[in-house]
C-alpha positions in Angstrom: 66.6 -66.5 -134.4 64.2 -65.9 -131.6 62.1 -69.4 -132.1 65.7 -70.9 -132.1 67.0 -69.9 -128.2 63.4 -70.5 -127.0 63.7 -73.8 -128.6 67.4 -74.3 -127.4 66.0 -73.0 -123.4 63.3 -75.3 -123.5 65.5 -78.4 -123.8 67.7 -77.2 -121.2 65.0 -77.0 -119.3 63.9 -80.4 -119.8 67.1 -81.9 -118.9 67.6 -80.1 -115.7 63.9 -81.5 -114.9 65.0 -84.9 -115.7 68.4 -84.4 -113.9 66.5 -83.3 -110.5 64.0 -86.2 -110.8 66.6 -88.8 -110.4 66.2 -89.9 -106.6 62.9 -90.3 -107.8 63.1 -92.6 -111.1 62.4 -96.2 -111.9 66.2 -97.0 -111.1 65.8 -95.7 -107.3 62.9 -94.7 -105.6 60.1 -96.2 -107.1 62.3 -99.8 -106.9 61.9 -99.8 -103.6 58.7 -99.8 -101.4 57.4 -97.0 -99.8 53.7 -97.1 -98.8 50.4 -99.6 -98.9 51.0 -99.8 -102.5 51.0 -103.6 -103.2 47.2 -105.1 -103.4 47.8 -107.7 -101.4 49.2 -105.2 -98.5 46.5 -102.8 -99.1 43.8 -105.4 -98.0 45.7 -107.3 -95.2 44.6 -105.5 -92.1 47.8 -104.1 -89.8 47.4 -104.7 -86.2 47.9 -102.2 -83.6 51.6 -102.6 -83.8 52.4 -102.2 -87.2 52.6 -99.1 -89.5 52.9 -98.1 -92.9 56.0 -95.4 -93.8 53.3 -92.8 -94.6 52.3 -93.0 -91.1 55.3 -93.7 -89.7 56.2 -90.5 -90.9 53.1 -88.5 -89.6 54.0 -90.1 -85.7 56.6 -87.8 -85.3 56.3 -86.5 -81.6 54.8 -90.0 -80.9 55.5 -91.4 -77.6 55.9 -95.1 -77.6 56.0 -97.4 -74.4 57.5 -100.6 -73.6 56.8 -102.9 -70.2 60.2 -104.5 -70.7 62.5 -104.7 -68.2 65.7 -106.1 -67.2 67.7 -107.1 -63.9 71.1 -105.8 -63.6 73.1 -108.1 -61.4 76.5 -108.5 -59.9 77.5 -110.8 -62.4 76.1 -108.6 -65.5 78.1 -105.7 -63.9 81.0 -107.8 -63.6 81.0 -109.3 -67.0 80.9 -105.6 -68.3 83.4 -104.8 -66.8 85.7 -107.2 -67.8 84.1 -107.2 -71.4 84.7 -103.1 -71.7 88.1 -103.5 -69.4 86.2 -100.7 -67.1 87.0 -102.0 -64.2 87.0 -98.6 -61.7 86.3 -99.3 -58.3 82.7 -98.9 -57.8 81.9 -101.5 -59.7 82.3 -104.4 -57.2 81.5 -105.4 -54.2 83.8 -104.0 -51.4 85.3 -101.4 -54.3 87.5 -98.8 -52.4 89.1 -95.8 -53.1 92.1 -94.8 -51.3 90.9 -96.8 -48.2 87.3 -95.8 -48.7 84.5 -97.8 -48.8 82.2 -97.3 -51.8 80.6 -93.6 -51.5 78.0 -94.8 -53.3 77.1 -97.7 -50.4 76.4 -100.2 -53.4 77.6 -102.1 -56.4 77.1 -99.0 -59.3 76.2 -100.6 -62.6 78.2 -98.7 -65.9 75.9 -96.1 -67.4 76.9 -97.2 -70.6 75.7 -100.9 -69.8 72.3 -99.3 -69.6 73.1 -97.3 -72.7 74.1 -100.7 -74.4 70.2 -102.2 -73.2 68.3 -100.0 -75.5 68.2 -101.9 -78.3 66.4 -104.7 -75.9 64.6 -102.3 -73.9 63.0 -99.7 -76.7 59.8 -100.5 -79.0 58.1 -99.0 -81.0 56.3 -100.4 -84.2 56.7 -103.5 -86.7 58.1 -101.7 -89.9 58.1 -105.3 -92.1 55.6 -104.0 -94.2 58.1 -101.5 -95.4 61.7 -101.9 -93.9 64.0 -104.6 -95.0 66.5 -103.9 -91.6 67.6 -100.7 -89.2 70.9 -99.8 -88.3 72.1 -97.9 -85.7 73.8 -94.6 -86.7 74.6 -94.2 -83.0 73.9 -92.1 -79.8 74.0 -88.6 -78.5 73.1 -86.3 -75.9 73.1 -89.1 -73.0 72.6 -88.3 -69.5 72.7 -90.9 -66.7 70.3 -89.0 -64.1 70.2 -91.2 -61.9 72.7 -94.4 -60.0 71.6 -97.4 -61.4 72.9 -100.6 -58.5 73.3 -104.4 -58.3 69.9 -106.3 -58.4 68.0 -102.9 -59.8 65.5 -103.2 -62.8 65.6 -101.0 -65.7 63.2 -100.6 -68.2 59.9 -99.2 -68.8 61.0 -97.2 -72.0 59.6 -94.4 -73.3 60.6 -93.5 -76.9 59.1 -90.4 -78.6 60.0 -90.3 -82.6 61.4 -86.5 -82.5 61.9 -86.5 -86.7 62.1 -88.3 -90.0 64.2 -88.1 -92.6 64.3 -89.3 -96.8 68.4 -90.5 -96.9 70.0 -92.1 -100.1 67.9 -90.7 -102.8 65.1 -91.8 -100.7 65.5 -95.3 -100.3 66.1 -95.2 -96.4 64.7 -93.5 -93.5 66.3 -92.0 -91.0 64.2 -91.8 -87.5 65.8 -90.0 -84.6 63.9 -91.0 -81.3 64.5 -89.1 -77.8 65.0 -92.4 -75.0 63.9 -92.7 -71.5 64.7 -95.7 -69.5 64.1 -95.9 -65.7 65.1 -97.6 -62.5 61.9 -99.3 -61.8 61.4 -99.9 -57.6 59.4 -103.2 -56.9 58.0 -103.2 -54.4 56.4 -106.9 -53.8 54.3 -106.8 -50.2 53.0 -103.1 -50.7 51.8 -104.3 -54.4 53.2 -101.0 -55.4 56.0 -99.9 -58.0 58.1 -96.9 -58.0 60.4 -95.4 -60.7 63.0 -92.5 -61.7 64.4 -91.7 -64.8 68.0 -93.1 -65.1 68.9 -92.8 -69.2 67.9 -89.8 -71.4 69.4 -89.6 -74.6 68.9 -89.2 -78.7 69.0 -92.4 -80.5 69.2 -92.4 -84.1 68.3 -95.3 -86.6 68.2 -96.0 -90.0 65.5 -97.9 -91.7 66.3 -99.0 -95.1 63.6 -100.1 -97.3 62.8 -103.0 -98.9 63.3 -103.2 -103.0 61.1 -104.3 -105.3 63.1 -106.7 -107.4 67.0 -107.1 -107.3 68.2 -103.7 -108.6 71.3 -102.9 -107.4 71.9 -99.5 -105.6 75.1 -99.0 -106.6 73.9 -98.7 -110.0 72.2 -95.2 -109.5 74.1 -92.2 -109.2 
């Protein structure tokens, strides 16, 4: 009788282990590229802007700096105002409020305009060795630290990888960044530059892993 109960218990434990490991069986986890596990990839030297997924997870805390800049002209601000229907007086030349001239003494760019430029200004590393594409999952804790005016340059983004976490049975990686974008004041005569923090925000992005074959993710429980 004891032997029979022991046999039943062992069988149930085996089933439980099998159930718990489903996220890493041949129908899901192993059908996606997770590291340099392809011989050709192992033999290929990765340049300084390329990382494997293993290195990416160990890059938490690292800050990536970009030299990209964008000049926000009056036309850019006006087009953004029309597109978003945010036509507040501070975004137009001669904007008035109750008969008073614009207190900012200049045309102020929308904070969301600077925020929307993150996809252009932010640079991290090339992930094409393991990620098929990336999904923008949203922004939080956004702070518009300093007004951005017409004809200002914004950029020189600093992007810190705050965290990485597996999602969707380890077929996606959720990366959270702390992004900082600056207003860059270029003094060509003095050949000098000064920059001030304009925007700080947390940005969540998901990397979707490359598939090894044509297995449909919808077939995985």
